C-alpha positions as protocol buffer text, in pm:
chain_id: "A"
residue {
  index: 1
  type: MET
  ca { x: 0 y: 0 z: 0 }
}
residue {
  index: 2
  type: ALA
  ca { x: 143 y: 329 z: -105 }
}
residue {
  index: 3
  type: THR
  ca { x: 210 y: 587 z: 161 }
}
residue {
  index: 4
  type: LEU
  ca { x: 66 y: 930 z: 91 }
}
residue {
  index: 5
  type: PRO
  ca { x: 309 y: 1218 z: 138 }
}
residue {
  index: 6
  type: ARG
  ca { x: 271 y: 1415 z: 456 }
}
residue {
  index: 7
  type: THR
  ca { x: 76 y: 1734 z: 405 }
}
residue {
  index: 8
  type: GLN
  ca { x: 290 y: 2045 z: 455 }
}
residue {
  index: 9
  type: THR
  ca { x: 136 y: 2357 z: 596 }
}
residue {
  index: 10
  type: THR
  ca { x: 245 y: 2674 z: 420 }
}
residue {
  index: 11
  type: GLN
  ca { x: 183 y: 3017 z: 566 }
}
residue {
  index: 12
  type: ILE
  ca { x: 28 y: 3236 z: 298 }
}
residue {
  index: 13
  type: THR
  ca { x: 91 y: 3608 z: 318 }
}
residue {
  index: 14
  type: SER
  ca { x: -74 y: 3888 z: 126 }
}
residue {
  index: 15
  type: GLY
  ca { x: 249 y: 3990 z: -39 }
}
residue {
  index: 16
  type: LEU
  ca { x: 210 y: 4343 z: 94 }
}
residue {
  index: 17
  type: ARG
  ca { x: 496 y: 4495 z: 283 }
}
residue {
  index: 18
  type: ASP
  ca { x: 455 y: 4596 z: 643 }
}
residue {
  index: 19
  type: ALA
  ca { x: 359 y: 4958 z: 688 }
}
residue {
  index: 20
  type: PRO
  ca { x: 671 y: 5173 z: 720 }
}
residue {
  index: 21
  type: VAL
  ca { x: 756 y: 5283 z: 1070 }
}
residue {
  index: 22
  type: GLU
  ca { x: 823 y: 5652 z: 1087 }
}
residue {
  index: 23
  type: GLY
  ca { x: 1141 y: 5744 z: 1270 }
}
residue {
  index: 24
  type: ASP
  ca { x: 1171 y: 6019 z: 1525 }
}
residue {
  index: 25
  type: TYR
  ca { x: 1358 y: 6302 z: 1355 }
}
residue {
  index: 26
  type: THR
  ca { x: 1286 y: 6569 z: 1613 }
}
residue {
  index: 27
  type: PRO
  ca { x: 1595 y: 6789 z: 1667 }
}
residue {
  index: 28
  type: LYS
  ca { x: 1775 y: 6666 z: 1977 }
}
residue {
  index: 29
  type: PHE
  ca { x: 2108 y: 6753 z: 2137 }
}
residue {
  index: 30
  type: ARG
  ca { x: 2400 y: 6546 z: 2005 }
}
residue {
  index: 31
  type: LYS
  ca { x: 2173 y: 6349 z: 1772 }
}
residue {
  index: 32
  type: THR
  ca { x: 2344 y: 6281 z: 1438 }
}
residue {
  index: 33
  type: LYS
  ca { x: 2035 y: 6292 z: 1215 }
}
residue {
  index: 34
  type: PHE
  ca { x: 1716 y: 6496 z: 1249 }
}
residue {
  index: 35
  type: LYS
  ca { x: 1490 y: 6745 z: 1073 }
}
residue {
  index: 36
  type: CYS
  ca { x: 1710 y: 7051 z: 1037 }
}
residue {
  index: 37
  type: PRO
  ca { x: 1580 y: 7361 z: 1222 }
}
residue {
  index: 38
  type: ARG
  ca { x: 1723 y: 7577 z: 940 }
}
residue {
  index: 39
  type: CYS
  ca { x: 1564 y: 7391 z: 648 }
}
residue {
  index: 40
  type: PRO
  ca { x: 1282 y: 7134 z: 617 }
}
residue {
  index: 41
  type: VAL
  ca { x: 1516 y: 6847 z: 530 }
}
residue {
  index: 42
  type: ILE
  ca { x: 1587 y: 6538 z: 739 }
}
residue {
  index: 43
  type: ALA
  ca { x: 1965 y: 6524 z: 717 }
}
residue {
  index: 44
  type: ALA
  ca { x: 2283 y: 6419 z: 894 }
}
residue {
  index: 45
  type: GLN
  ca { x: 2423 y: 6666 z: 1145 }
}
residue {
  index: 46
  type: THR
  ca { x: 2783 y: 6730 z: 1245 }
}
residue {
  index: 47
  type: TRP
  ca { x: 2867 y: 6869 z: 1586 }
}
residue {
  index: 48
  type: THR
  ca { x: 3120 y: 7119 z: 1717 }
}
residue {
  index: 49
  type: VAL
  ca { x: 3170 y: 7095 z: 2092 }
}
residue {
  index: 50
  type: PRO
  ca { x: 3356 y: 7371 z: 2282 }
}
residue {
  index: 51
  type: TYR
  ca { x: 3618 y: 7315 z: 2548 }
}
residue {
  index: 52
  type: LYS
  ca { x: 3725 y: 7529 z: 2838 }
}
residue {
  index: 53
  type: LYS
  ca { x: 4087 y: 7553 z: 2945 }
}
residue {
  index: 54
  type: GLU
  ca { x: 4169 y: 7529 z: 3311 }
}
residue {
  index: 55
  type: HIS
  ca { x: 4500 y: 7534 z: 3499 }
}
residue {
  index: 56
  type: LYS
  ca { x: 4546 y: 7296 z: 3787 }
}
residue {
  index: 57
  type: GLN
  ca { x: 4848 y: 7247 z: 4008 }
}
residue {
  index: 58
  type: PHE
  ca { x: 5029 y: 6915 z: 4004 }
}
residue {
  index: 59
  type: ASN
  ca { x: 5360 y: 6867 z: 4187 }
}
residue {
  index: 60
  type: GLN
  ca { x: 5395 y: 7244 z: 4230 }
}
residue {
  index: 61
  type: LYS
  ca { x: 5345 y: 7301 z: 3857 }
}
residue {
  index: 62
  type: LEU
  ca { x: 5049 y: 7452 z: 3676 }
}
residue {
  index: 63
  type: VAL
  ca { x: 4915 y: 7216 z: 3411 }
}
residue {
  index: 64
  type: ALA
  ca { x: 4670 y: 7330 z: 3141 }
}
residue {
  index: 65
  type: LEU
  ca { x: 4372 y: 7097 z: 3112 }
}
residue {
  index: 66
  type: ASP
  ca { x: 4105 y: 7105 z: 2843 }
}
residue {
  index: 67
  type: GLU
  ca { x: 3760 y: 7015 z: 2969 }
}
residue {
  index: 68
  type: GLN
  ca { x: 3470 y: 6958 z: 2735 }
}
residue {
  index: 69
  type: ILE
  ca { x: 3157 y: 7167 z: 2796 }
}
residue {
  index: 70
  type: SER
  ca { x: 2910 y: 6882 z: 2779 }
}
residue {
  index: 71
  type: ASP
  ca { x: 2583 y: 7077 z: 2749 }
}
residue {
  index: 72
  type: LEU
  ca { x: 2688 y: 7336 z: 2488 }
}
residue {
  index: 73
  type: GLY
  ca { x: 2732 y: 7275 z: 2116 }
}
residue {
  index: 74
  type: ILE
  ca { x: 2675 y: 7377 z: 1755 }
}
residue {
  index: 75
  type: SER
  ca { x: 2512 y: 7143 z: 1505 }
}
residue {
  index: 76
  type: GLN
  ca { x: 2562 y: 7188 z: 1131 }
}
residue {
  index: 77
  type: CYS
  ca { x: 2325 y: 7047 z: 871 }
}
residue {
  index: 78
  type: VAL
  ca { x: 2493 y: 6847 z: 594 }
}
residue {
  index: 79
  type: ALA
  ca { x: 2208 y: 6937 z: 354 }
}
residue {
  index: 80
  type: CYS
  ca { x: 2195 y: 7317 z: 385 }
}
residue {
  index: 81
  type: GLY
  ca { x: 2512 y: 7398 z: 580 }
}
residue {
  index: 82
  type: GLY
  ca { x: 2312 y: 7598 z: 836 }
}
residue {
  index: 83
  type: ARG
  ca { x: 2430 y: 7595 z: 1197 }
}
residue {
  index: 84
  type: SER
  ca { x: 2216 y: 7577 z: 1511 }
}
residue {
  index: 85
  type: LEU
  ca { x: 2315 y: 7674 z: 1865 }
}
residue {
  index: 86
  type: TRP
  ca { x: 2241 y: 7452 z: 2166 }
}
residue {
  index: 87
  type: PHE
  ca { x: 2275 y: 7562 z: 2530 }
}
residue {
  index: 88
  type: GLU
  ca { x: 2225 y: 7332 z: 2829 }
}
residue {
  index: 89
  type: GLY
  ca { x: 2116 y: 7065 z: 2581 }
}
residue {
  index: 90
  type: THR
  ca { x: 1834 y: 7283 z: 2444 }
}
residue {
  index: 91
  type: LEU
  ca { x: 1806 y: 7439 z: 2100 }
}
residue {
  index: 92
  type: VAL
  ca { x: 1823 y: 7817 z: 2143 }
}
residue {
  index: 93
  type: TYR
  ca { x: 1885 y: 7930 z: 1783 }
}
residue {
  index: 94
  type: PRO
  ca { x: 1689 y: 7918 z: 1567 }
}
residue {
  index: 95
  type: SER
  ca { x: 1396 y: 7931 z: 1805 }
}
residue {
  index: 96
  type: GLN
  ca { x: 1146 y: 7647 z: 1790 }
}
residue {
  index: 97
  type: SER
  ca { x: 871 y: 7848 z: 1954 }
}
residue {
  index: 98
  type: GLY
  ca { x: 664 y: 7834 z: 1635 }
}
residue {
  index: 99
  type: ASP
  ca { x: 609 y: 7569 z: 1372 }
}
residue {
  index: 100
  type: HIS
  ca { x: 732 y: 7772 z: 1074 }
}
residue {
  index: 101
  type: PRO
  ca { x: 994 y: 7583 z: 873 }
}
residue {
  index: 102
  type: ILE
  ca { x: 1157 y: 7775 z: 590 }
}
residue {
  index: 103
  type: PRO
  ca { x: 993 y: 7689 z: 255 }
}
residue {
  index: 104
  type: GLN
  ca { x: 1236 y: 7474 z: 61 }
}
residue {
  index: 105
  type: ASP
  ca { x: 1223 y: 7694 z: -252 }
}
residue {
  index: 106
  type: LEU
  ca { x: 1239 y: 8030 z: -74 }
}
residue {
  index: 107
  type: PRO
  ca { x: 1528 y: 8226 z: -234 }
}
residue {
  index: 108
  type: PRO
  ca { x: 1839 y: 8223 z: -12 }
}
residue {
  index: 109
  type: GLN
  ca { x: 1852 y: 8603 z: 13 }
}
residue {
  index: 110
  type: LEU
  ca { x: 1507 y: 8602 z: 180 }
}
residue {
  index: 111
  type: GLN
  ca { x: 1556 y: 8312 z: 417 }
}
residue {
  index: 112
  type: LYS
  ca { x: 1710 y: 8523 z: 695 }
}
residue {
  index: 113
  type: ASP
  ca { x: 1400 y: 8748 z: 718 }
}
residue {
  index: 114
  type: PHE
  ca { x: 1172 y: 8442 z: 731 }
}
residue {
  index: 115
  type: GLU
  ca { x: 1392 y: 8267 z: 985 }
}
residue {
  index: 116
  type: GLU
  ca { x: 1416 y: 8570 z: 1213 }
}
residue {
  index: 117
  type: ALA
  ca { x: 1039 y: 8618 z: 1193 }
}
residue {
  index: 118
  type: ALA
  ca { x: 991 y: 8258 z: 1308 }
}
residue {
  index: 119
  type: ALA
  ca { x: 1239 y: 8312 z: 1591 }
}
residue {
  index: 120
  type: VAL
  ca { x: 1062 y: 8621 z: 1733 }
}
residue {
  index: 121
  type: ALA
  ca { x: 700 y: 8542 z: 1638 }
}
residue {
  index: 122
  type: GLU
  ca { x: 597 y: 8445 z: 1990 }
}
residue {
  index: 123
  type: ALA
  ca { x: 789 y: 8716 z: 2174 }
}
residue {
  index: 124
  type: SER
  ca { x: 714 y: 9003 z: 1935 }
}
residue {
  index: 125
  type: PRO
  ca { x: 438 y: 8955 z: 1675 }
}
residue {
  index: 126
  type: ARG
  ca { x: 486 y: 9312 z: 1551 }
}
residue {
  index: 127
  type: ALA
  ca { x: 854 y: 9252 z: 1474 }
}
residue {
  index: 128
  type: ALA
  ca { x: 772 y: 8920 z: 1308 }
}
residue {
  index: 129
  type: ALA
  ca { x: 502 y: 9083 z: 1094 }
}
residue {
  index: 130
  type: ALA
  ca { x: 743 y: 9355 z: 977 }
}
residue {
  index: 131
  type: LEU
  ca { x: 1005 y: 9096 z: 882 }
}
residue {
  index: 132
  type: LEU
  ca { x: 747 y: 8887 z: 697 }
}
residue {
  index: 133
  type: ARG
  ca { x: 623 y: 9189 z: 504 }
}
residue {
  index: 134
  type: MET
  ca { x: 979 y: 9254 z: 387 }
}
residue {
  index: 135
  type: CYS
  ca { x: 1013 y: 8887 z: 298 }
}
residue {
  index: 136
  type: ILE
  ca { x: 687 y: 8884 z: 99 }
}
residue {
  index: 137
  type: GLU
  ca { x: 776 y: 9206 z: -82 }
}
residue {
  index: 138
  type: GLY
  ca { x: 1116 y: 9067 z: -177 }
}
residue {
  index: 139
  type: LEU
  ca { x: 958 y: 8737 z: -280 }
}
residue {
  index: 140
  type: CYS
  ca { x: 712 y: 8907 z: -515 }
}
residue {
  index: 141
  type: LYS
  ca { x: 989 y: 9116 z: -672 }
}
residue {
  index: 142
  type: PHE
  ca { x: 1199 y: 8802 z: -719 }
}
residue {
  index: 143
  type: ALA
  ca { x: 916 y: 8601 z: -874 }
}
residue {
  index: 144
  type: ALA
  ca { x: 806 y: 8882 z: -1108 }
}
residue {
  index: 145
  type: GLN
  ca { x: 1157 y: 9015 z: -1181 }
}
residue {
  index: 146
  type: LYS
  ca { x: 1045 y: 9368 z: -1092 }
}
residue {
  index: 147
  type: ASP
  ca { x: 1205 y: 9633 z: -872 }
}
residue {
  index: 148
  type: ASN
  ca { x: 878 y: 9783 z: -746 }
}
residue {
  index: 149
  type: PHE
  ca { x: 636 y: 9592 z: -524 }
}
residue {
  index: 150
  type: ASN
  ca { x: 320 y: 9722 z: -695 }
}
residue {
  index: 151
  type: ASP
  ca { x: 463 y: 9643 z: -1039 }
}
residue {
  index: 152
  type: ALA
  ca { x: 557 y: 9298 z: -915 }
}
residue {
  index: 153
  type: VAL
  ca { x: 203 y: 9226 z: -794 }
}
residue {
  index: 154
  type: TYR
  ca { x: 51 y: 9344 z: -1124 }
}
residue {
  index: 155
  type: GLU
  ca { x: 295 y: 9123 z: -1315 }
}
residue {
  index: 156
  type: LEU
  ca { x: 205 y: 8820 z: -1103 }
}
residue {
  index: 157
  type: GLU
  ca { x: -165 y: 8892 z: -1166 }
}
residue {
  index: 158
  type: LYS
  ca { x: -98 y: 8885 z: -1541 }
}
residue {
  index: 159
  type: GLN
  ca { x: 76 y: 8550 z: -1494 }
}
residue {
  index: 160
  type: GLY
  ca { x: -238 y: 8410 z: -1333 }
}
residue {
  index: 161
  type: ILE
  ca { x: -166 y: 8411 z: -962 }
}
residue {
  index: 162
  type: PRO
  ca { x: -480 y: 8300 z: -769 }
}
residue {
  index: 163
  type: THR
  ca { x: -715 y: 8579 z: -662 }
}
residue {
  index: 164
  type: GLN
  ca { x: -699 y: 8470 z: -300 }
}
residue {
  index: 165
  type: ILE
  ca { x: -326 y: 8540 z: -294 }
}
residue {
  index: 166
  type: THR
  ca { x: -359 y: 8881 z: -463 }
}
residue {
  index: 167
  type: VAL
  ca { x: -631 y: 8987 z: -218 }
}
residue {
  index: 168
  type: ALA
  ca { x: -403 y: 8892 z: 71 }
}
residue {
  index: 169
  type: MET
  ca { x: -116 y: 9081 z: -91 }
}
residue {
  index: 170
  type: ASP
  ca { x: -339 y: 9388 z: -124 }
}
residue {
  index: 171
  type: VAL
  ca { x: -365 y: 9383 z: 254 }
}
residue {
  index: 172
  type: VAL
  ca { x: 15 y: 9361 z: 275 }
}
residue {
  index: 173
  type: ARG
  ca { x: 46 y: 9659 z: 41 }
}
residue {
  index: 174
  type: MET
  ca { x: -213 y: 9874 z: 220 }
}
residue {
  index: 175
  type: THR
  ca { x: -104 y: 9804 z: 577 }
}
residue {
  index: 176
  type: GLY
  ca { x: 259 y: 9715 z: 525 }
}
residue {
  index: 177
  type: ASN
  ca { x: 396 y: 9976 z: 288 }
}
residue {
  index: 178
  type: GLU
  ca { x: 356 y: 10259 z: 538 }
}
residue {
  index: 179
  type: ALA
  ca { x: 491 y: 10045 z: 820 }
}
residue {
  index: 180
  type: LEU
  ca { x: 805 y: 9958 z: 627 }
}
residue {
  index: 181
  type: HIS
  ca { x: 881 y: 10301 z: 488 }
}
residue {
  index: 182
  type: ALA
  ca { x: 770 y: 10512 z: 786 }
}
residue {
  index: 183
  type: LEU
  ca { x: 998 y: 10303 z: 1009 }
}
residue {
  index: 184
  type: ARG
  ca { x: 724 y: 10211 z: 1254 }
}
residue {
  index: 185
  type: LEU
  ca { x: 543 y: 9895 z: 1362 }
}
residue {
  index: 186
  type: TYR
  ca { x: 168 y: 9861 z: 1366 }
}
residue {
  index: 187
  type: GLY
  ca { x: 15 y: 9806 z: 1707 }
}
residue {
  index: 188
  type: THR
  ca { x: -264 y: 9594 z: 1560 }
}
residue {
  index: 189
  type: ASP
  ca { x: -27 y: 9320 z: 1441 }
}
residue {
  index: 190
  type: ASP
  ca { x: -85 y: 9015 z: 1656 }
}
residue {
  index: 191
  type: ALA
  ca { x: -36 y: 8638 z: 1646 }
}
residue {
  index: 192
  type: THR
  ca { x: -324 y: 8601 z: 1397 }
}
residue {
  index: 193
  type: THR
  ca { x: -167 y: 8854 z: 1159 }
}
residue {
  index: 194
  type: VAL
  ca { x: 168 y: 8676 z: 1181 }
}
residue {
  index: 195
  type: SER
  ca { x: 7 y: 8339 z: 1110 }
}
residue {
  index: 196
  type: ILE
  ca { x: -163 y: 8482 z: 799 }
}
residue {
  index: 197
  type: LEU
  ca { x: 164 y: 8632 z: 676 }
}
residue {
  index: 198
  type: PHE
  ca { x: 350 y: 8302 z: 722 }
}
residue {
  index: 199
  type: ARG
  ca { x: 79 y: 8121 z: 523 }
}
residue {
  index: 200
  type: LEU
  ca { x: 83 y: 8390 z: 256 }
}
residue {
  index: 201
  type: ALA
  ca { x: 460 y: 8362 z: 213 }
}
residue {
  index: 202
  type: ASN
  ca { x: 431 y: 7983 z: 181 }
}
residue {
  index: 203
  type: SER
  ca { x: 148 y: 8015 z: -74 }
}
residue {
  index: 204
  type: ILE
  ca { x: 346 y: 8255 z: -292 }
}
residue {
  index: 205
  type: VAL
  ca { x: 653 y: 8028 z: -284 }
}
residue {
  index: 206
  type: GLN
  ca { x: 437 y: 7728 z: -374 }
}
residue {
  index: 207
  type: TRP
  ca { x: 263 y: 7899 z: -668 }
}
residue {
  index: 208
  type: ALA
  ca { x: 541 y: 8119 z: -804 }
}
residue {
  index: 209
  type: ILE
  ca { x: 839 y: 7889 z: -760 }
}
residue {
  index: 210
  type: THR
  ca { x: 769 y: 7529 z: -651 }
}
residue {
  index: 211
  type: ASP
  ca { x: 477 y: 7450 z: -885 }
}
residue {
  index: 212
  type: LYS
  ca { x: 647 y: 7615 z: -1182 }
}
residue {
  index: 213
  type: LYS
  ca { x: 969 y: 7427 z: -1116 }
}
residue {
  index: 214
  type: GLN
  ca { x: 779 y: 7099 z: -1107 }
}
residue {
  index: 215
  type: LEU
  ca { x: 604 y: 7183 z: -1436 }
}
residue {
  index: 216
  type: GLU
  ca { x: 935 y: 7272 z: -1597 }
}
residue {
  index: 217
  type: GLY
  ca { x: 1064 y: 6933 z: -1490 }
}
residue {
  index: 218
  type: LEU
  ca { x: 759 y: 6769 z: -1647 }
}
residue {
  index: 219
  type: VAL
  ca { x: 818 y: 6950 z: -1977 }
}
residue {
  index: 220
  type: ALA
  ca { x: 1184 y: 6851 z: -1969 }
}
residue {
  index: 221
  type: GLU
  ca { x: 1091 y: 6484 z: -1927 }
}
residue {
  index: 222
  type: ILE
  ca { x: 837 y: 6492 z: -2212 }
}
residue {
  index: 223
  type: GLY
  ca { x: 1070 y: 6687 z: -2436 }
}
residue {
  index: 224
  type: PRO
  ca { x: 1025 y: 7059 z: -2512 }
}
residue {
  index: 225
  type: GLU
  ca { x: 962 y: 7001 z: -2886 }
}
residue {
  index: 226
  type: ARG
  ca { x: 701 y: 6731 z: -2835 }
}
residue {
  index: 227
  type: PHE
  ca { x: 537 y: 6935 z: -2560 }
}
residue {
  index: 228
  type: ALA
  ca { x: 515 y: 7250 z: -2776 }
}
residue {
  index: 229
  type: LYS
  ca { x: 385 y: 7054 z: -3077 }
}
residue {
  index: 230
  type: ASN
  ca { x: 107 y: 6885 z: -2879 }
}
residue {
  index: 231
  type: ALA
  ca { x: 19 y: 7202 z: -2690 }
}
residue {
  index: 232
  type: ALA
  ca { x: -22 y: 7388 z: -3020 }
}
residue {
  index: 233
  type: ALA
  ca { x: -239 y: 7109 z: -3162 }
}
residue {
  index: 234
  type: ARG
  ca { x: -464 y: 7113 z: -2856 }
}
residue {
  index: 235
  type: GLN
  ca { x: -501 y: 7493 z: -2883 }
}
residue {
  index: 236
  type: ARG
  ca { x: -596 y: 7467 z: -3253 }
}
residue {
  index: 237
  type: ASN
  ca { x: -861 y: 7206 z: -3173 }
}
residue {
  index: 238
  type: ALA
  ca { x: -999 y: 7422 z: -2893 }
}
residue {
  index: 239
  type: ASP
  ca { x: -1015 y: 7727 z: -3123 }
}
residue {
  index: 240
  type: LYS
  ca { x: -1189 y: 7523 z: -3394 }
}
residue {
  index: 241
  type: ALA
  ca { x: -1443 y: 7389 z: -3145 }
}
residue {
  index: 242
  type: ALA
  ca { x: -1512 y: 7741 z: -3020 }
}
residue {
  index: 243
  type: ARG
  ca { x: -1575 y: 7868 z: -3374 }
}
residue {
  index: 244
  type: THR
  ca { x: -1805 y: 7582 z: -3472 }
}
residue {
  index: 245
  type: GLY
  ca { x: -1979 y: 7570 z: -3138 }
}
residue {
  index: 246
  type: SER
  ca { x: -1913 y: 7197 z: -3108 }
}
């Protein structure tokens, strides 16, 4: 009598990978990788640790001893090169009092205004609002390639910037221009105003720089000649449909 083979039990899985476990990239003292306080990138960090020099007497001689200051240090982001200051194991610069990371595509020459506004937003909303107005004005001039703020806004309107952004920028022009050029801060600027200005700056960066850069990358992948040829064909078909009413 033949012997039947023993049945083997096989564990069947769905084939799907386990859900990824998110790491903790909160900035921490002496940690070698975290989300940089100076840019929104999770990157490796290098550390500079200061020493203090002391003189102690051994065998009737003064000997210089270097002692590491264990709770003080400077971290430097490998991605952006920005440095952060830590005192007593706590990040003191840039301030983390507000959740306002620098937009990744914000031009470098405007990052300092944005960063300083984030650092003082809680302590002085008026100062933060003034810095953000300067940042937004410079951002509009950069995006429109204009030297005048009003001209820059009109140029961005011609380029199709969303109405919601232009309305918000009108407020910046009406309330901010006098504040910037009369060298005074408005007493009505509060935490709500600062929050709106941060969001406005991020919206302008997203529309004027980030989205356009992504579209340029798309065109580059398709091929500029093929893209232009197909875009022209689609426009001709749309014009023909409009004339015939079909």
